[in-house]
C-alpha positions in Angstrom: 133.2 -3.9 -9.3 136.9 -3.5 -8.5 136.2 -3.8 -4.8 134.5 -7.2 -5.4 137.4 -8.4 -7.5 139.9 -7.4 -4.9 137.9 -9.1 -2.2 137.7 -12.4 -4.2 141.5 -12.2 -5.0 142.2 -11.6 -1.2 140.1 -14.6 -0.3 141.8 -16.8 -2.9 145.3 -15.8 -1.7 144.3 -16.3 1.9 142.9 -19.8 1.2 146.1 -20.8 -0.6 148.1 -19.6 2.4 146.1 -21.8 4.7 146.4 -24.8 2.4 150.2 -24.4 2.2 150.4 -24.1 6.0 148.4 -27.3 6.5 150.5 -29.2 4.0 153.7 -28.1 5.8 152.2 -29.1 9.2 151.2 -32.5 7.8 154.8 -33.1 6.6 156.1 -32.2 10.1 153.7 -34.6 11.8 154.7 -37.4 9.5 158.2 -37.2 10.8 157.3 -37.8 14.5 157.9 -41.1 16.1 155.4 -42.9 18.2 156.6 -45.1 21.1 154.3 -47.7 22.7 154.7 -48.9 26.3 155.1 -52.5 27.0 153.7 -53.7 30.3 154.4 -57.3 29.5 150.8 -58.3 29.2 149.6 -60.2 26.2 146.7 -57.9 25.6 148.9 -54.8 25.7 151.3 -56.5 23.2 148.4 -57.3 20.9 146.9 -53.8 21.0 150.3 -52.3 20.5 150.9 -54.5 17.4 147.5 -53.5 16.0 148.1 -49.8 16.6 151.6 -50.1 15.1 150.2 -51.8 12.0 147.6 -49.1 11.6 150.1 -46.3 12.1 152.5 -47.8 9.6 149.9 -48.5 6.9 147.5 -45.7 7.4 
């Protein structure tokens, strides 16, 4: 019984560690800057504007 309890406790603590690591990684990714290239074509400008809007509001 004690062995099962320790196994469950270990799994819970391990899961919490992974969750905390993922939250930290998500915060670091949010700080990154995305730069779009501008080839001067209207289609590229349109697609960059759409991608920028999605990146800003997503």
